[in-house]
N, C-alpha and C positions, 0 to 999 in steps of 0.2 A: 625799843620800839620808837622812842623819840628821835634816836639817832637816825633810824631809817627814814622817818618822816622828814627830818632835816635834810638828809641826803637827797630825797626825792624833790624837795622844794628847791634845793640848790640847782638840780638839773632843769627844773621847770623855769627858774629865773634865767638860767643860761640859754635855754631854747627861746625864751621870750626876748632876750637881748638880740638874737639873730632871727627874729620872726619874719622880717622882710625877705631875708635870703631864703627862708623856708617856703614862704608863699610864692616867691618868684620861681623856685625850682618846681613846685607843684604846678604852677601855671604852664611852665615850659613843657613838662612831661605830659600834662593833660592836652595842651594844644597840639602836641605831636602825636599823641595816641588816639584821641577821639576822631580826628579827621581820617586817620588810617583805618579805624574800625568802620567809619561811615562808608569808606570807599571799598571795603571788602565786598566781593560779589555775593549775591544771595545764593543759598544752597536749596535746591528743590529735590524732594524725595518722592519718587513714584514707587508704588508697591502693588502687589497682587496677592490674593489668598485663594488657595484651591485645595481640593481633596482628590486623592488618587488612590486606587487600589493597587498596592505594591505586592500583593500575594503572587508567588510564582507558580505557574501551571506545572512546571517541571517538578517542583518540590511536592505539589499536590499529588502527582501521578506516581512518582517513583519513591516518594517518602524521603525521610531525612530530617535533620534538625534545622529549624528555621532560625534566622538571625533575630536578635532582639532589636528594639527600636533605635537604640544608640548605634549599634553596628549598621543597621539599615540606613540611618541618616548619614553615617560616614561614607558608606558606599555610594549613596545617591549624590552626595556633595562631590565626592571624588570623580564621579562620572560626568555630572553636569558642569562642574567648575574646573574641568581639565583645561590645560593651556590650548589644546586643539579646539575645543568648543568655544573658548573665549576669543580665539583668533577668528573663528567663523562669525561670531557676533560683531566683532570690531569691523570686519570687512562688510557685513551687511549694513551696519550703521554708518559706513563711510568715515570711520575714525582713522583709517590708515592712509588718508590722502596726503598728509604731511610727513608720513614716515618714510625714511629713505634707507635706513640700515636695519640690520637684524637686531642690534642692540637697542635701537629706539623702539622697535616692535616689541621686544621683550619687556622694556620698561613700561610701554603702554599697556601691555597685557597685565603686568603686575599692578599698575594703577587702577585699571578697570576692575580687576578681581578684588582689590582692596575696598572698592566702593560698593560691591555687591554683598548684600546680607541674605543669607539662606538659613531659615529656621524651620523647625518642625515642632508642633505641639506634642506634649508629653504622652497623652493618651490616645489621640486620634491621628489618622493619617492626613492631617491638614498641614500644609506647608505655606510659608510666607517668603516671598522674594521681594526685596526692595533694593533701590539704587539711588544714590545721591549725586547730583551734578548741578553745575551752574545753569545749564540749559534744561528747562522743564520738559521740552519736547524730546530732547535726547534721553532724559531719564526715563520717560514713559516708553520710548522706543526700545531701550535696553531691557527694560522689564518685560515688554511684550516678546522680544526675541528670546529671553530666558524662559518665559512661559511656554512658548512654542517648542523650544528645544526640550524642555522637561516633558511636555505632553507627548512629543515624538518618542522620547525614551521610555516613558511609562507605558504607553499603549503599543508602540511599535515593538518594544522589547518583550511585551507580554505576548503579542502574537508570535514573535520570534521564539519565545519560550515554548509556546504550544507546538509550533512546528518542530522545534528541536526535540521536544518530548516525544512527538509522534515518530520522528526519524530514529531517535534513540531506541524506542521500543521495537520498531521494525528491524533494526540491526540486531537487537538482542534476540528477537524471535527467529530471524534467519540463522543466527549463530547456534542457538539451541536446537533448531530443527536439523541443521547439519550434524550436530553431535548426536541427536536422537536417532537419525538414520544410520549413522555409523555404529552406534552401540546396538541398534536393532539387528543390523547385518551380522555383527560379531556374535550376538546372542543366538541368532538363528543358525549360523554356521556351527557354533559350538554344540548346540542341541542336536544338529544333524550328525555331527561326527561322534557324539557320545550318546546316541539314542538309547542304547542298552545299559547305560551306566547312570542315567539320570535318576534322581530321587522319585519315589512314587507317592503321590498325594501328600507332599510336604514332609515325608519321612526321610531322615538322613541315613547315612550308611549304617550306623550302629543300631538304629531302630529297626532297619530292614534285616540286619543280621540277627538281632535278637528275636524278631518275629519269625524268621526262617527256622531258627533253632527251636522256638516254641512249637511251630507247626510240626517239625520232625518228631518232637517228643510226644505231642498229642496223637499224631498219626501212628507212631510206634506203639503207644499205649493202647489205642483202639484196635490195632492189628493183633496185639497180644491177647486182648480180651476176646476178640472174634475167634482166634485160634483156640483158646481155652473152651469157648462155647462149642466150637466144632468138635473138639475132642470129647466133650461131655455127650454131645448128641451121638457121636459114633459109638461111645460106650453103651448108651441106651439102646442103640440099634442092634448091637451084638446080643443084648439080652432078650430082645423081642423075636418072636417067630414070625416068619413071613407068612406061613399058612397055619391056620388054626385047625386042630384035630377035633372033628365033630364028636367023637366018643369021650373025649376028656372033659372033666369038670372044670368049670371056670371059677376061679377065686377072684372076687371083686376087689379085694385089697391089693392083689398082686397085679391086676390089669390096670394099665395107665391109659386114661383118656385126656390128652393134653389140654383141650379147650376147657373141659369141666374142672379138671384138677387146678388149672390156673385161676379160675373163678373162685373155687373153694379156698385156695391159698390166700387170695386177695381179701375175701370176706373174713377169713380167720384173722388176718392181720388187723382188719378194722374192728373185729370183735375184741381182740386183745386191747386195742386202744380204748374202746368203750368201757371195758371192765376196769380200766385204771381210773375212770371218772365216775362210773355208775355201778349200781348193784345188779345182782342177777335178775331181779324182777323189773328192771327198767324196760320200757317199751322198745327202745332201740336195740337193747341186748337181746330181747326175746325175738324181735324181727330178724336179727342177724342169725340167730340159732335156727329159726324156722327156715330161713333161706338156705342155710348150709345143709340142713336135713333134706330139703327139697332137691338140692343139687346132687346129693348122694343117692337119693332114690332115682333121680334121672340117670345117673351114671350106672346104677345097678340094672335099671330097665334096659339101658343101651347094651350093657354087657350080656344080659339075658337074651336079648334079641340076637346078638352076635353068636351066642351059644346055640340058639335054635337054628340059625342059618348054617352053622358048622355041622350040625347033626344031619341036615338035609344034604349039605354039600361039604364033603370032607376036605375038599381042597380050597375052601374059602380063604381069601387073602386077608391078612390082619390089617385093619384100618390104621391102627397105631403105628404099625411098621411103615405104612405109606406116608403118614404125616411126618414121621421122623426123617424119611428119605427126602421129602420136600424141604423140610427145615435145614437138613444138611446141605442140600444144593444151594439154598439161599445164602447160608453162612459161607460156603466155599466161594461163591461169587463175590461176597463182600470181602473175604480175605484176599482174593486176587486183586480187587480194586484197591484195598488198603496197601497192598505190597507195591502197586504201581505208584500210589500217592506218596508212600514213604520214600521210594526211590527218587521220585521227582523232587520232593522237598530236600532230601539229602544232597542231591545234585546241585540244587540252588544254593544250599548252605555252603557246599564246597566252592562254588563259583564266587560267592561273596567273600569267603575266607581267602581265596586266591587273590582277590582284589583289595586286600586289606590296606595296602599302602597307596593304591591308585584311586579308589573311589572317593576317599575324603578330599583328595586334591581336586577331583572333578567337581565335587559338591561345593568346595570352597570357591573355585573359579566361577561356577554357576551363580553362587550367591553374590560374588563381587559384581558380575555382569548385571545381575538382576537389580542389585542395589544402585549401581551406576545408572541403569536405565530408569529406575524409579525417581532418582534425584533429578536427572536431566528432564524427565517428563514433567515433574512437578514445577520446575522452574519455567519450562516452556508454557505450560498451561497458565501459570501465574502471569507471565508476560502477555499472553494473549488476552487474559481478562483485563489487565491494566491498559492494554492498547484500546480495547473496546470502551473502557471507562474514559480514556483520554479523548476518544472520538466523540463520545456522547457529550463530554464536557465542552469540547470545542464547538460542536454544533449548538449547544445550549448558549454559549457565549455569543456566537454569531447571530442567533435568532432572538436573543433576549434584548429587551429595551432598557435593561438596567444600566445606569450610568457607571462607567469605570473611571471617568475623569470629570469632576465637577468643579467649576470655578465659582468661588464665593464672591470675591471682589475682583472685577476686571481692572486691568491697568488703566489709569487715567492721567491726563496731563495735570500736574499739580499747579494750582493757582497761587497758593501762599507758600512762601519759603519756610523751611524748617531751621535754617541757620544762615549765617552764624548767630550765636546768642549775644547780640550786641548789648543788651541791657546788662548782662553779666560782665562783658568786656568793659563797658563804660564804668561800672562800679569798681571793677578791679583796677582800672587805670587811675581813677580818683584816689582810691586808697593807696595805690602804689606811689602816686605823685606826692600825696600828703606825707606818707611814711618816709619817702626819700628826703623830702624837705626837712622834716623833723630830725632825721638822722644827721643830715648835713649841719643843721643848726646846733645840735648837741655836740657834734665833733668840733665845730668852730669854737663853741664855748669851752671845751676842754683844752683846746690848743691855746686860746687867749684867756688865761685864767683870770678870774675876777672874784674878789671877796665881797660878799654882800652883808656880812656881819662880823662881829669880833670873834665869835666862836670858830667860824671857818678859818679866819686869819690865825687864830691861836693854834688850831690843829695843824695848819700848814707850816708855820715857822717855828713852832715849839718854843715860843718865847711869850712871856706874860704881856698881855695887852693892858696898858695903863688906862686907856680911855678911848672914846670915839667922838667924832665931830659930825653932827648932823648937817645935811645940806638943806638950806632954806631956799625954795624956788620963788621967783617973782610971779605975779599974776600972768605976765606974758609967757613965761616959761611953762606955767601950768596949762595955759590955753593951747600952746603949741603941742604939749605932750598929749592932751586929750584929742587934739585934732589928728595927731598921728595914729592914735589908737582907733579913733572912728574910721580913719582912712584905711587902716589895716582890716578892720571888720568889713568895710565896704568891699575892699579888694577880695577878701575871702568869700564874702557873700556872692560876689560876681562869679567866683569860681564855682560855687554851689549852683548858682543860677544857670551857668553854662552847662553843668552836668544835668540839671533838670531839663534844660532845652534839648540836649541830646536825647534824653529819655523820651521827651514828648515827641520829638521827630520820629523816633523808632515806633512808639506806641501808635501815633496817629498816621503812620505811613506817609509822611510828608516827603515829597521828592524835591530835593534842593536844586537838582540840575534838570 
C-alpha cells in the first residue's frame, strides 16, 4: 500500500513540476471551445398534441382482426412520414428554394425527417409531433403542416374507408345476386325436367320405396281380409232361406238376427272381462246378464213375429237373408276398391324399383342445388344486412357532433430555445481542458525523469544510495517560489472565473453581440 502511495505522490510531483504547461493547455482548449459553444445557433422546438379516432369503418363493417397499437403506430408513421409527404411539406415551407439537384433534395428530405419526432401514447390514441430547428417560425410551420397532413389522412381516409366499405358491399351484393339468380334458374329448370322424380315432402328415394312396399302389404292384407269376410257371408247366405215357410216351426237358436246377435256377442265379451275382476253378485255383472237376457227376449219376440207373418203369408221373405245380401254387396264393393288400390300401389312400387339407379342421382343433384342456393342466399342476405349497417353508421357519423379529431395543444412559435445544452458543453470543455493539461504534464514528467527522494533513485539505478544533500533556499528564492504558486492559483482561478462567466451569460441570457 505504501508503495502505491509513493508512486501516486511521484506522479503528483511530476505533474506539479509542469503545472504551467497544464494550465496553459487548459486555457487554450477552453478559449477555443467556449466561444465556439457560444456561437452555436439556438435550437427551437415546436410541438403539438392531438387525439384522433383511428378505428376503420371497413374493419367495423366486414369484420376481421384489428391491428395493435404498435402496428398501428408503425403504419401511421410510414404513411405520414413517407418521402412523398415530406417533399410536399418542404415545398409548402419553401425549403426547396436553394435546392438544385435531386441528390440535394434527397439530403434535405433526410435532414427534415430526422428532425421530426412522431410519438404515440401507450394507452390512448393521443399523438405528439415535434420539430427542432434554428428558426422558431419555421419549426412551428413544419409542425402545423404535419398536423394538417395527419388530420387529412385521419379524417379523409376514414371517409374514404366508409365509401370503400359501401362500394365493397355493393359489389359483393351484386355478385351474390347474380349467383343467386343463376342457381335459381338452374334449380327451377331441374325441377321442371324432373317433376315426377322429385322427393315428396322431404322423403328420399329409399323412404318412398319403403313406403310404397308398406302400402302394398297393407292393401293386400286388407284385401285378403275382405275376401275372407266375403266368403264367410256367402257361406251364411247359402244356409239361409230366402222365403220362410209359414207352416214350419221356427227355432230361435237356429235363426240369426245379425244386429241383435252382434250386441249380444259384444256384451258377452264385456261380461267375461267383468267376471275376471268381480264376483257373480257384482252390480255390473248382474246388469250385463239382465241386458243379455233382455236382448234374447227381444230376439225371440222378433222371431215369433216373423213366424206369425209367415203363417199369414207363406211366401214372406226372410229379413236375415236380405241383410246378408246387403252386407255381401258392401264387401264386394270394398274388395273391388282394394283390388284397384293394390294394383295402383304395386304399379308405383314397380316404377320406383325401375328407377333404382336414377332417382338417387336426381335427389343428390337436387340436394346439391338446394344446398348451393341456401349458401348463396345466406351470404347475400348477410351482405345486405351489413350494407344497411354501414349506411346507418355512415349517416350517424355525418350527423353526429362527436369529435373525430381533437387537438390538445396547438402548434406555437417557441420563444425559448431547447438547445444546445451550453451549460453541459461548458462543463465538458472545462473538464476536457484540465484533463488534457494534466495528461500532458504527466507525460512530460515521465519523459524528463526526475528523482525526488533516495528511494526512487535507488529503485531506478539498483545501486545503494550512500546519502542525500538537502537544498537550502534563500529568502529571495522562497519568496519567488511562493509568488509563482500564488500566480498559478490566480491563473487557474481566472480559468474557473471564465467558466463561471460563461455559465452566467447562458443562465442570464446575456447577448454579447
